[in-house]
C-alpha positions in Angstrom: -0.8 -14.6 9.7 -2.3 -17.9 10.3 -5.4 -16.8 9.3 -4.4 -15.6 5.6 -2.2 -18.7 5.1 -5.1 -20.7 5.3 -7.0 -18.9 2.9 -7.9 -21.0 -0.4 -10.5 -18.8 -2.0 -12.0 -15.3 -2.8 -14.6 -14.8 0.0 -16.1 -12.0 1.3 -16.3 -10.5 5.1 -14.4 -9.0 7.1 -11.3 -10.3 9.4 -10.8 -8.0 12.7 -7.5 -7.4 14.2 -7.5 -6.6 17.9 -5.6 -4.0 19.5 -1.7 -5.0 20.3 1.7 -5.5 18.9 2.0 -8.4 15.9 5.5 -9.4 15.2 4.4 -10.6 11.9 3.7 -9.7 8.6 0.4 -10.2 6.4 0.8 -12.2 3.3 -2.2 -13.8 1.6 -0.9 -15.2 -1.6 1.1 -18.5 -1.3 2.0 -20.9 -4.4 -0.5 -19.0 -6.8 -3.9 -19.5 -4.4 -6.2 -17.1 -5.5 -7.6 -15.2 -2.1 -9.7 -11.9 -1.3 -13.1 -10.9 -1.8 -15.8 -11.9 -4.3 -16.9 -8.6 -6.1 -16.3 -4.8 -5.3 -19.8 -5.5 -3.5 -18.5 -8.4 -1.4 -15.2 -7.5 -0.7 -12.6 -8.7 2.0 -11.8 -7.0 4.5 -8.7 -6.5 6.9 -9.4 -4.0 9.7 -9.0 -2.9 13.3 -11.2 -3.9 15.8 -14.2 -1.4 16.0 -13.8 -1.3 20.1 -9.8 -0.9 19.9 -8.5 2.3 21.5 -5.3 2.0 19.5 -4.4 0.6 16.1 -3.1 -3.0 15.8 0.7 -2.4 14.9 2.5 -4.9 12.8 6.0 -4.7 13.7 7.6 -6.6 10.8 10.2 -9.3 11.1 13.7 -8.7 9.1 12.8 -11.8 7.7 10.2 -10.4 5.7 10.4 -8.3 2.4 6.9 -6.6 3.3 4.5 -5.8 6.1 1.4 -7.1 3.6 1.2 -8.2 0.3 -1.8 -8.2 -1.9 -1.1 -10.6 -5.3 -3.2 -12.4 -7.6 -6.2 -10.7 -5.5 -9.3 -8.3 -5.8 -11.8 -6.6 -3.9 -9.2 -6.4 -0.9 -10.1 -3.2 1.9 -7.2 -2.4 4.5 -8.6 -0.4 6.8 -7.2 1.4 10.6 -4.1 -0.9 10.8 -0.1 0.3 11.4 2.8 -1.0 9.9 6.4 -0.5 11.2 9.0 -1.9 8.8 12.7 -1.4 8.8 14.8 0.6 5.6 16.1 -2.3 3.7 12.3 -4.1 3.8 11.0 -3.1 0.0 7.8 -2.0 0.7 5.5 -1.5 3.7 2.3 -2.6 1.3 3.1 -4.3 -2.0 0.4 -4.7 -4.3 1.4 -6.6 -8.0 0.2 -9.0 -10.1 -3.3 -9.4 -11.3 -4.7 -7.0 -8.2 -7.8 -4.9 -8.9 -10.1 -2.9 -6.9 -7.8 -2.6 -3.7 -8.5 -0.2 -0.6 -5.8 1.1 1.7 -7.4 3.6 4.0 -6.5 4.9 7.6 -3.4 3.1 7.9 -0.4 4.4 9.7 2.7 2.8 7.1 6.2 3.8 8.7 9.4 2.8 7.7 10.7 0.6 4.5 11.8 1.7 0.9 8.4 2.5 0.0 5.0 3.1 1.8 2.9 1.7 -1.0 4.2 -0.1 -3.9 2.0 -0.8 -7.0 3.5 -2.5 -10.0 2.8 -4.6 -12.8 -0.9 -4.9 -12.3 -2.4 -6.5 -15.9 -5.4 -8.2 -16.9 -8.0 -7.1 -14.5 -7.8 -3.5 -14.7 -5.5 -2.1 -11.6 -8.1 0.2 -9.8 -6.1 1.2 -6.5 -7.4 3.9 -4.0 -5.0 5.3 -1.0 -6.8 7.2 0.9 -6.2 8.8 4.6 -3.1 7.2 5.4 -0.2 8.8 7.0 3.2 7.6 5.5 6.1 8.0 6.8 9.9 7.6 7.2 10.6 5.9 3.9 14.7 5.4 3.4 16.9 3.6 1.0 20.6 4.6 1.4 21.7 2.6 -2.1 18.6 3.7 -4.2 15.1 4.9 -4.7 12.5 5.7 -2.0 9.2 7.0 -2.1 5.8 7.2 0.3 4.1 6.0 -3.1 5.5 4.3 -6.2 2.9 3.5 -8.9 3.8 1.9 -12.2 1.6 0.0 -14.9 -1.6 0.5 -12.8 -4.7 1.5 -15.0 -6.9 3.5 -12.1 -4.6 5.1 -9.0 -6.3 7.7 -7.0 -4.0 9.0 -4.0 -6.2 11.4 -1.7 -6.2 12.8 2.0 -3.0 11.2 2.8 -0.3 12.7 4.9 3.3 12.2 3.6 6.1 13.3 6.2 10.0 12.8 6.0 9.8 10.3 2.9 12.8 9.5 1.2 16.8 10.3 1.4 17.7 13.4 -0.1 18.3 12.8 -3.9 16.4 12.9 -7.2 14.5 9.4 -6.9 13.3 10.0 -3.4 9.8 11.6 -3.4 6.6 11.8 -1.4 4.8 10.5 -4.5 6.6 9.0 -7.5 4.2 8.3 -10.7 5.8 6.7 -13.5 6.2 4.9 -17.0 2.9 3.8 -18.4 0.9 6.2 -21.0 -2.4 4.6 -20.6 -2.6 5.0 -16.6 -5.0 7.5 -15.1 -3.6 9.1 -11.3 -5.7 11.4 -9.3 -3.5 13.0 -6.7 -5.8 15.4 -4.1 -5.9 17.0 -1.4 -2.5 15.4 0.0 -0.1 17.0 2.2 3.3 16.5 2.0 6.1 17.4 4.5 10.0 17.5 4.2 10.4 14.9 0.5 13.6 13.9 0.2 13.5 15.3 -3.5 9.7 16.4 -4.8 6.4 16.1 -3.5 5.0 14.5 -6.7 6.9 13.4 -9.7 4.9 12.2 -12.8 6.2 10.7 -15.6 3.7 9.1 -18.0 0.1 8.7 -18.4 -2.8 11.1 -17.7 -3.0 12.6 -14.3 -4.9 15.2 -12.4 -2.7 16.5 -9.3 -4.9 19.3 -7.0 -5.4 20.6 -3.6 
């Protein structure tokens, strides 16, 4: 977390996390300071150490709302990390603000109210890819809970993920809940959804491709 707090401008490169348990969250945005990568060809990557035998695990403190927050940032890759949240935390990963060209890949996202929350992306296009993750155990005793919640992002691709036991058993608990934006394009393909609270995919507004 200390590395990201010191980030003052977009830069490209890779930050590797060694295996072990971190009692911390990752927050790269403080006081509206831009961070992230420089371009699609020169992204900032947060990744597991390639020599690690186990994934680095972020055990998110109760005082935090998110395991990882990406806001006012673009060209970010998150690969090979694991996060463990408690039920009342808002999301394991939160993507918001002027965020664009974000990849969440090969991660384990456990707990929280939402696994990946994507909302309010404006100005830069809002291209988000969520690929080959394990997303499980989202809960909210009072309101909605989903493996993925996506609203107001221009292009969202959700592919080859495993969703397990996402949501309480009511009408607003899904593996994926894609909502409220007639201009958005969403592609959902080759996912596996087991034991969702209400539905595997609920799609409302926008253009969708849902298959395999």
